[in-house]
N, CA, C and O atoms as a MOPAC input file, in Angstrom:
PM7 MOZYME 1SCF
protein

 N     15.38600 1    12.89500 1   -15.98400 1
 C     13.67800 1    12.69900 1   -16.43400 1
 C     12.62100 1    11.61800 1   -15.16300 1
 O     13.04100 1    10.54600 1   -14.72800 1
 N     11.23600 1    12.23100 1   -14.76700 1
 C     10.59700 1    11.63500 1   -13.67600 1
 C      9.81200 1    11.19600 1   -14.64600 1
 O      9.26900 1    11.91400 1   -15.48600 1
 N      9.76300 1    10.51600 1   -14.59900 1
 C      7.79600 1     9.63400 1   -15.42600 1
 C      6.58800 1     9.85700 1   -14.84600 1
 O      6.28600 1     9.32600 1   -13.77700 1
 N      5.52300 1    10.93600 1   -15.72300 1
 C      4.27100 1    11.26700 1   -15.14700 1
 C      3.38200 1    10.21200 1   -14.27600 1
 O      3.23200 1     9.06000 1   -14.68200 1
 N      2.94800 1    10.55100 1   -13.36800 1
 C      1.62200 1     9.57400 1   -12.80500 1
 C      1.00000 1     9.43600 1   -13.59700 1
 O      0.78700 1    10.12500 1   -14.59400 1
 N      0.47900 1     8.18900 1   -13.14800 1
 C     -0.97100 1     8.14600 1   -14.88700 1
 C     -2.16700 1     8.00700 1   -13.14100 1
 O     -2.27700 1     7.51300 1   -12.01900 1
 N     -3.01600 1     9.26600 1   -14.60900 1
 C     -3.91600 1    10.48300 1   -13.79000 1
 C     -4.31900 1     9.03700 1   -12.42600 1
 O     -3.92700 1     7.87000 1   -12.45700 1
 N     -5.22600 1     9.73600 1   -11.34600 1
 C     -6.23100 1     8.65200 1   -11.13200 1
 C     -7.08000 1     8.44700 1   -11.60800 1
 O     -7.46500 1     9.18800 1   -12.51200 1
 N     -8.08000 1     6.87500 1   -11.06800 1
 C     -9.14700 1     6.48000 1   -11.62800 1
 C    -10.23100 1     6.24900 1   -10.66000 1
 O     -9.91700 1     5.62800 1    -9.64400 1
 N    -12.01900 1     6.81800 1   -10.85400 1
 C    -12.45900 1     6.69000 1    -9.27400 1
 C    -12.55800 1     5.34700 1   -10.27500 1
 O    -12.57100 1     5.29000 1   -11.50500 1
 N    -12.65200 1     3.81200 1    -8.80500 1
 C    -13.38600 1     3.02600 1    -9.12100 1
 C    -14.18900 1     2.99000 1    -7.95800 1
 O    -14.42000 1     3.95600 1    -7.23100 1
 N    -14.68700 1     1.60700 1    -7.78300 1
 C    -15.00800 1     0.45200 1    -7.31900 1
 C    -14.25100 1    -0.35200 1    -6.61800 1
 O    -13.60700 1    -1.27900 1    -7.11000 1
 N    -14.29900 1     0.19300 1    -4.43800 1
 C    -13.14400 1    -0.20600 1    -4.12500 1
 C    -12.77200 1    -2.29600 1    -4.20400 1
 O    -13.98900 1    -2.48200 1    -4.24100 1
 N    -12.39900 1    -3.23700 1    -4.23400 1
 C    -12.15300 1    -4.25700 1    -4.21500 1
 C    -11.80100 1    -4.42500 1    -2.59500 1
 O    -12.51200 1    -5.36700 1    -2.24600 1
 N    -11.43300 1    -4.20100 1    -2.03100 1
 C    -10.83000 1    -3.97000 1    -0.92000 1
 C    -10.56600 1    -3.62200 1     0.44900 1
 O     -9.82300 1    -4.06000 1     1.32700 1
 N    -11.82900 1    -2.23700 1     0.30500 1
 C    -12.19000 1    -1.40700 1     1.47200 1
 C    -13.41100 1    -1.64400 1     0.73300 1
 O    -13.35800 1    -1.24700 1    -0.43100 1
 N    -14.70300 1    -2.28600 1     1.16100 1
 C    -15.68700 1    -2.74000 1     0.80700 1
 C    -17.18200 1    -3.31700 1     1.42800 1
 O    -17.65900 1    -4.44100 1     1.27300 1
 N    -17.57700 1    -2.51100 1     1.95400 1
 C    -18.78800 1    -3.30900 1     2.50000 1
 C    -19.81100 1    -3.68800 1     1.71600 1
 O    -20.19900 1    -4.85600 1     1.75000 1
 N    -20.52100 1    -2.55500 1     0.72000 1
 C    -21.70300 1    -3.31700 1     0.17600 1
 C    -20.72000 1    -3.36600 1    -1.55500 1
 O    -20.33400 1    -4.36600 1    -2.16100 1
 N    -20.58900 1    -2.09000 1    -1.88500 1
 C    -20.46600 1    -2.24100 1    -2.72300 1
 C    -18.78700 1    -1.44800 1    -2.79200 1
 O    -18.06900 1    -1.44300 1    -3.79200 1
 N    -18.63300 1    -1.15800 1    -2.17100 1
 C    -16.85100 1    -1.03800 1    -3.00300 1
 C    -17.22100 1     1.16800 1    -2.91100 1
 O    -16.64100 1     1.97800 1    -2.18800 1
 N    -18.14600 1     1.38500 1    -3.75800 1
 C    -18.60700 1     2.73500 1    -3.86300 1
 C    -17.83500 1     3.75100 1    -2.51500 1
 O    -16.75200 1     4.32200 1    -2.63900 1
 N    -18.36600 1     3.76700 1    -1.75500 1
 C    -17.56800 1     4.90500 1    -0.17200 1
 C    -15.65900 1     4.32600 1    -0.25400 1
 O    -14.70600 1     5.10400 1    -0.20100 1
 N    -15.58100 1     3.04300 1    -0.36900 1
 C    -14.38000 1     2.97300 1    -0.47700 1
 C    -13.60500 1     3.16600 1    -1.10900 1
 O    -12.41300 1     3.09100 1    -0.81000 1
 N    -14.47400 1     3.74600 1    -3.11800 1
 C    -12.98700 1     3.48800 1    -3.87200 1
 C    -13.10000 1     5.17500 1    -3.59300 1
 O    -12.00100 1     5.64900 1    -3.88200 1
 N    -14.22400 1     6.46900 1    -3.04000 1
 C    -14.07900 1     7.48800 1    -3.31700 1
 C    -14.05700 1     7.76200 1    -1.68100 1
 O    -14.69600 1     8.60900 1    -1.05700 1
 N    -12.76200 1     6.40200 1    -0.99900 1
 C    -11.76900 1     7.59300 1    -0.30000 1
 C    -10.08200 1     6.95000 1    -0.57500 1
 O     -9.05000 1     6.87000 1     0.09000 1
 N    -10.52800 1     6.57900 1    -1.94900 1
 C     -9.11800 1     5.45800 1    -1.99500 1
 C     -8.58100 1     6.45600 1    -3.53200 1
 O     -7.52300 1     6.43900 1    -4.16100 1
 N    -10.41300 1     7.60500 1    -3.79700 1
 C     -9.58700 1     9.08800 1    -4.43700 1
 C     -9.36200 1     9.75500 1    -4.30600 1
 O     -8.62800 1    10.42100 1    -5.03600 1
 N     -9.93400 1    10.14500 1    -3.03500 1
 C     -9.93000 1    11.86500 1    -2.31500 1
 C     -8.62400 1    11.51200 1    -1.79100 1
 O     -7.60500 1    12.13800 1    -2.08200 1
 N     -8.66800 1    10.15500 1    -0.74600 1
 C     -7.55700 1    10.40900 1     0.06700 1
 C     -8.23100 1    10.37800 1     2.26500 1
 O     -7.82100 1    10.11300 1     3.39500 1
 N     -9.30600 1    10.81000 1     1.60000 1
 C    -10.66300 1    11.24600 1     2.67500 1
 C     -9.99700 1     9.54800 1     3.52100 1
 O     -9.50900 1     8.69900 1     2.77500 1
 N    -10.07400 1     9.30200 1     4.93900 1
 C    -11.04200 1     7.83200 1     5.41000 1
 C    -12.45800 1     7.60400 1     4.41300 1
 O    -13.26900 1     8.34600 1     3.85900 1
 N    -12.25400 1     6.24300 1     4.53100 1
 C    -13.56100 1     5.34900 1     3.94200 1
 C    -14.70600 1     5.76800 1     4.90900 1
 O    -15.83900 1     6.13600 1     4.60200 1
 N    -13.78700 1     5.53800 1     6.97800 1
 C    -15.67500 1     5.29100 1     7.05000 1
 C    -16.32400 1     6.97800 1     7.20900 1
 O    -17.47300 1     7.28800 1     6.89300 1
 N    -15.40600 1     7.81900 1     7.70200 1
 C    -16.10300 1     9.03600 1     7.15500 1
 C    -17.43500 1     9.66200 1     6.25900 1
 O    -18.56800 1    10.08100 1     6.49600 1
 N    -16.39200 1     9.40600 1     4.88000 1
 C    -17.31700 1     8.50700 1     3.81600 1
 C    -18.68100 1     8.00300 1     3.80000 1
 O    -19.71600 1     8.44600 1     3.30200 1
 N    -18.27200 1     6.41700 1     4.82900 1
 C    -19.37600 1     6.45100 1     5.14200 1
 C    -20.38900 1     6.60800 1     5.51400 1
 O    -21.45400 1     6.65700 1     4.89900 1
 N    -20.06500 1     6.75100 1     7.06200 1
 C    -21.03300 1     8.09400 1     7.79100 1
 C    -21.68400 1     9.14200 1     7.32700 1
 O    -22.81000 1     9.53600 1     7.63400 1
 N    -20.60900 1     9.76100 1     6.25700 1
 C    -21.89900 1    10.77000 1     6.09800 1
 C    -22.91200 1    10.58000 1     4.96200 1
 O    -23.93300 1    11.21300 1     4.69200 1
 N    -22.34900 1     9.55100 1     4.39200 1
 C    -22.95900 1     9.25100 1     3.52000 1
 C    -24.46900 1     8.28100 1     4.40000 1
 O    -25.61000 1     8.37500 1     3.94600 1
 N    -24.19400 1     7.57200 1     5.43900 1
 C    -25.10100 1     7.21200 1     5.91300 1
 C    -26.47800 1     8.75800 1     6.92300 1
 O    -27.66900 1     8.86400 1     6.63100 1
 N    -26.08400 1     9.23100 1     7.50200 1
 C    -26.02300 1    10.41200 1     7.80800 1
 C    -27.21800 1    11.19600 1     6.77600 1
 O    -28.26600 1    11.62000 1     7.26300 1
 N    -26.94100 1    11.30600 1     5.47000 1
 C    -27.12800 1    12.17200 1     4.28700 1
 C    -28.53800 1    11.07300 1     4.00300 1
 O    -29.51600 1    11.52500 1     3.40700 1
 N    -28.51900 1     9.50900 1     4.52500 1
 C    -29.67700 1     8.38800 1     3.97700 1
 C    -30.45200 1     8.37900 1     5.20300 1
 O    -31.25100 1     7.45500 1     5.35500 1
 N    -30.34700 1     9.21400 1     6.04700 1
 C    -31.21300 1     8.97300 1     7.75700 1
 C    -32.13500 1    10.27900 1     7.56300 1
 O    -33.31600 1    10.22100 1     7.90400 1
 N    -31.62200 1    11.39700 1     7.04200 1
 C    -31.79100 1    12.41900 1     7.18100 1
 C    -32.90000 1    12.91300 1     6.73700 1
 O    -33.66000 1    13.79800 1     7.13000 1
 N    -32.86000 1    11.82100 1     5.38300 1
 C    -33.86700 1    11.82200 1     3.95000 1
 C    -33.12100 1    12.67700 1     3.69800 1
 O    -33.02700 1    13.47100 1     4.63400 1
 N    -32.26400 1    13.01700 1     2.49800 1
 C    -32.00800 1    13.27100 1     1.21300 1
 C    -32.46000 1    11.60000 1     0.60600 1
 O    -31.72700 1    10.66200 1     0.92100 1
 N    -33.47400 1    11.39800 1    -0.10500 1
 C    -33.66100 1    10.27200 1    -0.74800 1
 C    -32.61000 1    10.17900 1    -2.19100 1
 O    -32.48200 1     9.12300 1    -2.81200 1
 N    -31.70700 1    11.82800 1    -2.69700 1
 C    -31.92600 1    11.08700 1    -4.25600 1
 C    -29.91800 1    10.08100 1    -3.05300 1
 O    -29.40900 1     9.00700 1    -3.37200 1
 N    -29.42700 1    11.01400 1    -1.86100 1
 C    -28.72700 1    10.05100 1    -1.82500 1
 C    -28.50100 1     8.36000 1    -2.23600 1
 O    -27.54700 1     7.85000 1    -2.82300 1
 N    -29.60300 1     7.79100 1    -1.75900 1
 C    -29.38800 1     6.56800 1    -2.19900 1
 C    -29.15900 1     6.06400 1    -3.65400 1
 O    -28.27300 1     5.27000 1    -3.96900 1
 N    -30.53300 1     6.91000 1    -4.94000 1
 C    -30.05500 1     6.97600 1    -5.84500 1
 C    -28.89700 1     7.45100 1    -6.73200 1
 O    -28.75400 1     7.16300 1    -7.92100 1
 N    -27.87200 1     8.42700 1    -5.78500 1
 C    -26.87300 1     8.07700 1    -6.45400 1
 C    -25.88900 1     6.90500 1    -6.25600 1
 O    -25.67700 1     6.19200 1    -7.23700 1
 N    -25.26000 1     6.62500 1    -5.08000 1
 C    -25.45100 1     5.20200 1    -4.71800 1
 C    -25.23500 1     4.32600 1    -5.55800 1
 O    -24.08600 1     3.95100 1    -5.79300 1
 N    -26.20300 1     3.87100 1    -6.12000 1
 C    -26.89300 1     2.74900 1    -6.53200 1
 C    -26.28000 1     3.12700 1    -8.02200 1
 O    -25.54800 1     2.32000 1    -8.59400 1
 N    -26.60700 1     4.35400 1    -8.59500 1
 C    -25.89600 1     5.12300 1    -9.33600 1
 C    -24.72600 1     4.52700 1    -9.07800 1
 O    -24.25700 1     3.74100 1    -9.90100 1
 N    -24.22200 1     4.74800 1    -8.15500 1
 C    -22.71600 1     5.15200 1    -8.42500 1
 C    -21.82300 1     3.49800 1    -8.84200 1
 O    -20.87400 1     3.03800 1    -9.47800 1
 N    -23.18100 1     3.05100 1    -7.77000 1
 C    -22.34300 1     1.50800 1    -8.04400 1
 C    -22.30500 1     0.91400 1    -9.42800 1
 O    -21.29100 1     0.38800 1    -9.88600 1
 N    -23.27200 1     1.00000 1    -9.97800 1
 C    -23.76600 1     0.75100 1   -11.00400 1
 C    -23.12100 1     1.52800 1   -12.83500 1
 O    -23.30400 1     1.27200 1   -14.02500 1
 N    -22.39000 1     2.46700 1   -12.06800 1
 C    -21.09600 1     2.53500 1   -13.31400 1
 C    -20.47000 1     2.73200 1   -12.96600 1
 O    -20.30000 1     3.53100 1   -13.88700 1
 N    -19.41900 1     2.92800 1   -12.19800 1
 C    -17.88700 1     3.27100 1   -11.28800 1
 C    -17.44200 1     1.25800 1   -11.56900 1
 O    -17.58900 1     0.11300 1   -11.14000 1
 N    -16.93300 1     1.99200 1   -12.45400 1
 C    -16.38200 1    -0.11000 1   -12.65200 1
 C    -15.69800 1    -0.47900 1   -11.21900 1
 O    -15.84000 1     0.29100 1   -10.26900 1
 N    -14.96700 1    -1.65800 1   -11.10300 1
 C    -14.53900 1    -2.65000 1   -10.27800 1
 C    -12.90100 1    -2.16500 1   -10.46700 1
 O    -12.37000 1    -1.88500 1   -11.54100 1
 N    -12.35000 1    -2.15200 1    -9.30900 1
 C    -10.92600 1    -1.95500 1    -9.68800 1
 C    -10.06700 1    -2.78300 1    -9.72100 1
 O    -10.39100 1    -3.55700 1    -8.82000 1
 N     -9.34500 1    -3.07500 1   -10.07900 1
 C     -8.22700 1    -4.82300 1   -10.43800 1
 C     -7.22500 1    -4.99600 1    -9.49300 1
 O     -6.21900 1    -4.33000 1    -9.24800 1
 N     -7.58000 1    -5.79000 1    -9.11200 1
 C     -6.64800 1    -6.54800 1    -8.72700 1
 C     -5.40200 1    -7.41100 1    -7.87800 1
 O     -5.73000 1    -8.46100 1    -7.32600 1
 N     -4.43900 1    -7.09300 1    -7.82000 1
 C     -3.12800 1    -7.37100 1    -8.13300 1
 C     -2.86600 1    -8.46300 1    -7.41600 1
 O     -3.27000 1    -7.97300 1    -6.36200 1
 N     -2.64200 1    -9.17600 1    -7.20900 1
 C     -2.59100 1   -10.23800 1    -6.25200 1
 C     -0.67900 1   -10.50900 1    -5.86600 1
 O      0.40800 1   -10.60000 1    -6.43800 1
 N     -1.29500 1   -10.53700 1    -4.52200 1
 C      0.01700 1   -10.25600 1    -4.02000 1
 C      1.15800 1   -11.53200 1    -4.09400 1
 O      2.36400 1   -11.59800 1    -4.33500 1
 N     -0.02700 1   -12.60100 1    -3.71100 1
 C      0.51700 1   -13.60400 1    -4.00500 1
 C      0.11600 1   -14.83200 1    -4.66600 1
 O     -1.10300 1   -14.98700 1    -4.73500 1
 N      1.09400 1   -16.06200 1    -5.34500 1
 C      0.95800 1   -16.46600 1    -6.65600 1
 C      0.78300 1   -17.30400 1    -6.22900 1
 O      1.18000 1   -17.61400 1    -5.10500 1
 N      0.06900 1   -18.03600 1    -7.02700 1
 C     -0.40700 1   -20.01200 1    -6.64400 1
 C      0.16600 1   -20.76700 1    -6.91400 1
 O      0.52900 1   -20.96000 1    -8.07400 1
 N      0.68100 1   -22.01100 1    -5.20500 1
 C      0.99700 1   -22.14400 1    -5.00100 1
 C      2.06200 1   -23.14000 1    -5.50300 1
 O      1.40500 1   -24.08500 1    -5.94100 1
 N      3.12600 1   -23.35800 1    -5.63100 1
 C      3.86000 1   -23.64100 1    -6.85700 1
 C      3.85400 1   -26.13400 1    -6.23900 1
 O      4.09400 1   -27.13400 1    -6.91600 1
 N      3.52000 1   -25.97600 1    -5.00300 1
 C      2.75500 1   -27.51600 1    -5.23300 1
 C      1.81400 1   -27.97300 1    -4.65200 1
 O      0.89300 1   -27.15900 1    -4.59700 1
 N      1.46900 1   -29.51100 1    -3.88200 1
 C     -0.76400 1   -29.44200 1    -3.57000 1
 C      0.12800 1   -29.43800 1    -2.20400 1
 O     -0.11300 1   -30.43600 1    -1.52400 1
 N      0.88700 1   -28.75400 1    -1.75800 1
 C      1.53000 1   -29.45600 1     0.04200 1
 C      2.62200 1   -29.68400 1    -0.02600 1
 O      3.44600 1   -29.70900 1    -0.94000 1
 N      2.63800 1   -29.91100 1     1.28900 1
 C      3.57400 1   -29.80600 1     1.96200 1
 C      4.87400 1   -31.13000 1     1.09500 1
 O      4.33000 1   -31.99500 1     0.40800 1
 N      6.02900 1   -31.16300 1     1.16900 1
 C      6.15900 1   -33.25000 1     0.57500 1
 C      6.12600 1   -33.91900 1     1.64100 1
 O      6.50800 1   -33.39200 1     2.68600 1
 N      5.60800 1   -35.38700 1     1.61600 1
 C      6.00300 1   -36.37700 1     3.05900 1
 C      7.34000 1   -36.60400 1     3.43500 1
 O      7.94300 1   -36.50400 1     2.36600 1
 N      7.83300 1   -36.75100 1     3.96000 1
 C      8.67300 1   -37.25800 1     4.51100 1
 C      9.31000 1   -38.16800 1     3.77800 1
 O      9.00300 1   -38.10600 1     2.58800 1
 N     10.66900 1   -39.61100 1     4.26100 1
 C     11.10200 1   -40.67400 1     3.38800 1
 C     10.14900 1   -41.37200 1     4.26400 1
 O      9.79800 1   -41.23600 1     5.43600 1
 N      9.72300 1   -42.50300 1     2.88100 1
 C      9.29800 1   -44.40000 1     3.69600 1
 C      9.99800 1   -43.87000 1     4.52200 1
 O     10.66200 1   -42.86100 1     4.28200 1
 N      9.95700 1   -44.57700 1     5.84900 1
 C     10.94500 1   -46.22400 1     6.59300 1
 C     12.31200 1   -46.18100 1     6.39900 1
 O     12.54700 1   -45.21100 1     5.67900 1
 N     13.27000 1   -46.73200 1     6.67900 1
 C     14.31700 1   -48.12600 1     5.67900 1
 C     13.92100 1   -49.32700 1     6.71300 1
 O     13.45600 1   -49.14800 1     7.83900 1
 N     14.10800 1   -50.16600 1     6.30700 1
 C     14.19500 1   -51.57700 1     7.00900 1
 C     14.02900 1   -52.37900 1     7.30100 1
 O     14.86000 1   -52.96900 1     7.99200 1

């Protein structure tokens, strides 16, 4: 029996962001390229649809930030070990 996958959540991207991560989050949620969403957003702002800016700001405030899972852990030492002292 296969476990059911967790439902997708709409969050701001923590890795694919330019301003607030809203377009990157929408891209991750929908599976569309983030560049396409950014271009559409800029075109809507330039064309003069003023609500686009308000919707973006509202999404920035209301969408939670995505949790980042660390691939790399903290270093186990403070650096490379020193070579042994020369013997006299």
